[in-house]
C-alpha positions in Angstrom: 0.0 0.0 0.0 1.3 3.5 -0.8 1.7 6.0 2.0 -0.7 8.3 0.1 -3.4 5.7 0.5 -2.8 5.8 4.3 -3.5 9.5 4.2 -6.9 8.9 2.6 -7.9 5.9 4.8 -7.0 7.6 8.0 -8.1 11.1 7.0 -4.6 12.1 8.0 -2.7 15.3 7.7 0.8 15.1 6.2 3.1 16.7 8.8 6.3 16.2 6.8 7.6 14.0 4.0 5.1 14.9 1.2 7.8 14.0 -1.3 7.7 10.4 -0.2 4.0 9.6 -0.3 4.5 7.1 -3.2 6.6 4.8 -1.0 5.2 1.4 -0.3 4.4 0.1 3.1 3.8 -3.6 3.5 3.0 -4.0 7.2 1.8 -2.0 10.2 2.6 -1.9 13.9 0.5 0.0 16.5 2.3 0.6 19.8 3.1 3.3 22.4 6.0 1.0 23.7 9.1 1.4 21.7 10.4 -1.9 23.1 7.5 -3.6 21.4 8.4 -1.8 18.2 12.0 -3.0 18.4 10.7 -6.6 18.7 8.6 -6.1 15.6 11.6 -5.9 13.2 10.0 -5.3 9.8 11.2 -3.1 7.0 8.8 -0.9 5.1 6.3 -0.8 7.9 4.2 2.0 9.2 4.2 2.8 12.9 1.0 4.0 14.6 1.6 5.6 18.0 0.3 8.1 20.4 3.8 8.6 21.9 5.3 11.9 20.9 9.0 12.1 21.6 12.2 11.9 19.6 12.7 8.3 20.5 9.8 7.4 18.2 11.7 8.8 15.2 15.0 7.1 16.3 13.2 3.8 16.7 11.5 4.0 13.4 14.8 4.8 11.7 16.6 1.8 13.4 13.8 -0.5 12.2 13.8 0.9 8.6 10.2 2.1 9.0 9.3 4.7 6.4 6.2 6.3 8.0 4.9 7.2 11.4 1.2 8.0 12.1 0.5 9.9 15.3 -3.0 8.9 16.5 -5.5 10.7 18.8 -4.6 14.1 17.3 -1.1 14.0 18.8 1.4 16.4 17.2 5.2 16.2 17.1 7.3 19.2 18.0 9.7 21.0 15.6 12.7 19.0 16.8 10.9 15.7 15.9 9.9 17.1 12.5 13.4 18.2 11.8 14.7 14.7 12.8 12.2 13.0 10.6 13.1 15.2 7.7 16.8 14.4 8.2 15.9 10.6 8.2 13.4 10.9 5.3 10.6 9.5 7.4 7.0 10.5 6.6 5.0 11.9 9.6 1.2 11.8 9.5 -1.4 12.8 12.0 -4.9 11.5 12.5 -7.6 12.1 15.0 -8.6 8.5 15.0 -7.7 6.4 18.1 -5.1 3.7 17.6 -7.6 0.9 17.7 -9.8 2.5 15.0 -6.8 3.6 12.9 -5.4 0.1 12.9 -8.8 -1.4 12.1 -9.2 0.9 9.1 -5.8 -0.1 7.7 -6.5 -3.8 8.3 -9.9 -3.5 6.6 -8.1 -2.0 3.6 -5.6 -4.8 3.3 -2.6 -3.7 5.4 -1.5 -6.5 7.8 0.8 -6.8 10.8 3.9 -8.9 10.9 2.1 -12.2 11.0 0.3 -11.3 7.8 -3.1 -12.3 9.3 
């Protein structure tokens, strides 16, 4: 699924990374615990989280994730946006809760690591 499709499905705002919306994502991970994300270990994944701190960007970069979606209307600060720009990671924001956002992506064909 292309990141631009995530924008439509989640009624999301592109915070940064508009030049990368044609990148593909193949799996999704929803978590506010970065230790769980580290255990996820998947490339070309999208991370959905309500956690707003620079560690989120650093974790996504370590795991080769190309997109982060902040749920529940959370907004990253300018330092996080600058870091995401530096690492070429797309940041999106949605007002949906994590459960609903994950459900919308699943319904539209995006799966988690297990593929189920």
